N, C-alpha and C positions, 0 to 999 in steps of 0.2 A: 155389401157384406164381405168381411175379410175372410180370405181362405185360411184354413187351419195350417199352422206351421208344421213342416215335416219334422218328426221326432228324430233324434240321433239314431235310433235303432232302425228306422226305415229310410234314412237318407241314402241316396244312390251312391254306390262305390265308384271310384275312378275306374275307367276302362283300362284293363291291362293290355298293353300293346305287345305284339310279338316282337322279338328282337329283330332289328334290321338284318337283311341277308348278309351284309358285309361283316357284321358283328358275329353272326352265327358261324360264318366261314372262318373268321379269325379264331374263335374259340375252339372250333373243331381241329384246326391245324395245330394250335398250341397244345391241345391235349395229345395229339399224335406225337408231337415232339417230346413233351414231358413224359409220356408213357413209353417212350423208346421205340415206337413204331417207325418213326422217322429219326434215326440215330444221328449223332454228331457227324458232320461231314457229308451227310446224304444230300445228293443233288435234287433240288426241288424244281420239278418241271411243271410249269403252269398248266399245260394241257392235260397232263396225267392227273394232277391234283383235282382239276375241274371235273374231269370224268369220274374220278373216284367219289367226289362229294356231290355229284349230280347238279353242278352249277356251271355258269359261264366262266370264262377266264378273268373277267373284270374284277369280281369280288375276290378272287384268289390273288390277283395282282395287288389289290389294295391291302389285303391281309398280310401279304409278304412284306410290303413296305412298313406296315405297323410293327410286324415282328422284328424287322431289322432295326427299327428305332429302339425297341425294347431289349435288343441284344440277343434275341433267339435265332436270328437268321443273318447270314452274311450275303450281301449283294456284291458280286465280283464282276467288274466291267468285262464284257466280252465272254463271260463264262456262265453267268446266271446266278441263281440263288442256291445257297447251301445252308444246312443246319449248322449253327455255330458250334465250334469245338471249344469247350471251356479250357482256360489255361490254369496252370498251377497257382499263379498269382490270384486269379479271380476266385478260385475255389478256396484258397487260404483266407482271403478277405471275407467272403460271404459266410463261410462255415465258422470262421472265427467270431464274427458278430453273432451268428446264431448260437454258438456255444455259450456266450455270455448270457444271452437271454434264456437259454435252456437251463443253465445252472441256477439262475434266479428263480425260474419256474419250479424246479425241484425243491428248492428251499421252501417256497411258499406252499407247495402241495403238502409237504410234510407238516406244515403248521396248521393246515386247514382241512385236510382230508377226513371224511367221516367213514364209518363202517361200510355203507353202501358204495361210497367212492372207491374204497379199496377193492371191494368185490368187482366193481366195473373194471378197474385196472387189471385184475387178474383175468377177466374175460377177454380184454383186448390183448393181453399177453398170450393167451391160449390161441387166439385167432392168428397171431403172427407165427407162433410155433407150428400151427397146422399148415399155414401157407408154405412155411419152410420145408415141412415134411414132404409136400408134394411138388417142391421145386417151382412154385408159382411166384416168379419175380414181381409181377404186378401186385399180387395179393400181399406179398411181403412189404412192398413199398406202402401200400394203402394202410396196412395194419400198423406199420411203423409210424406213419403220419397220424393215425388215429390215436395211438398210445401217447405220443409226444404232445399231441394237441389236447388230450384230456388232462395230462399233467399240467399243461399251461392253464387250462380252465380252473383247475383246483387251486391255483395260486391266488385266485380271486382278485386279479389285477387287470382291468380292462385295457390300460395303456400297454402293458406287456403283451397281452393277447393280440392287440392290433399290430404292434411292431413285428411279432412273429408271423402273423398272417401275410405281411408284406413280402416276406422272403420265403414263405413255405413252398410255393410252387417250384421255385428254382432249386430249393433244397431237395425236393422230391425228384427233380430231374437229375441232380447230381447223384442221388442215392441209387437210382435204378441200375446202373452198371455193376454196383458192388453189393446189391441186395442179397444175392445168393452166396458169393464167396465170403462175405462178412457176416452172413446171417446167423450162424450158430453162436459165435462169440457175442454178437450184438444182442441177441435175445437172452443169453445168459446174463449179460450186463443189465438188461432191462429188469430181470427178475431181482437182482441185487438192489437196484434202485427202488423198486416197488416195496421190497422188504423194509427199507429204511424209511420210506414214506409212511408205511403202515405202522412202523414203530414210533412215528412222530419225532424223527431224528433229523432236523433240518441240516445240520452241519454235514453229516455223513451222506445224506441224500444229495446235497449240493456237490460234495467232493466226488461221489461216484458218477454223477452226471457230467462233471467236468472231465473226468478220465474217459468216460464213454464218448463224449463228443470229440475230444482230442484224438482218440484212437480212430474214430471214423474219418476225421479230417486227414490224418496221416495216411490211412489206408487208401483213401480216394486219391490223394496226391501221388502216391506211389504208382497206382494204377494208371493215372494220367501220364506220368513220366515214362513208364514202360511202353504205353501205347504210342507215344510220340517218337520213341526210339525205333519202334518197329516200322512206323511210317517213314522215318528218315532213311 
């Protein structure tokens, strides 16, 4: 007698495996770097990191090697590992590419946004302004990423969204040191962009986003130049 076939609704689901320890350690260290807890130039001591994360030194060593390959960490012979210091050239290149993608996103958002979408944009704007009011740098960065990310979603372009996701984490890292000093002007600029998206004005939304991203890039590069002069 044939056994009954398992229906799709009762078919067993694949077992979800926990992330390997080395991956978890890598992700934890990367978030500490992106979040500014481990700032550029910080000396990364394996034993200290292992104790802080509650693991042995081996997965920390493996994570640092991966982070070095991806450009987050510098391994200096005889000195150890250090959080990478971005250069003006790196920032200009990455933020320049991001600016092109962002301006295209703003144009698409103005063409496709609905009433509920506009309401959500203003909610995200309010979250950023609130974080700015209490001087919460991390909150400002997260709100900024959420707002820009939602504008990208509104463009209804999966290819564009994927390209932006590839650089988003490094952009957040760059934005952390300037989140507070750039904050008031940046969020005023966001409000102007939302106004143009709400008005269904793709040309002006695109132009305002272009100015916004250019201003942010210039501000960040000035900060980098000033910091390098102080170190010198």
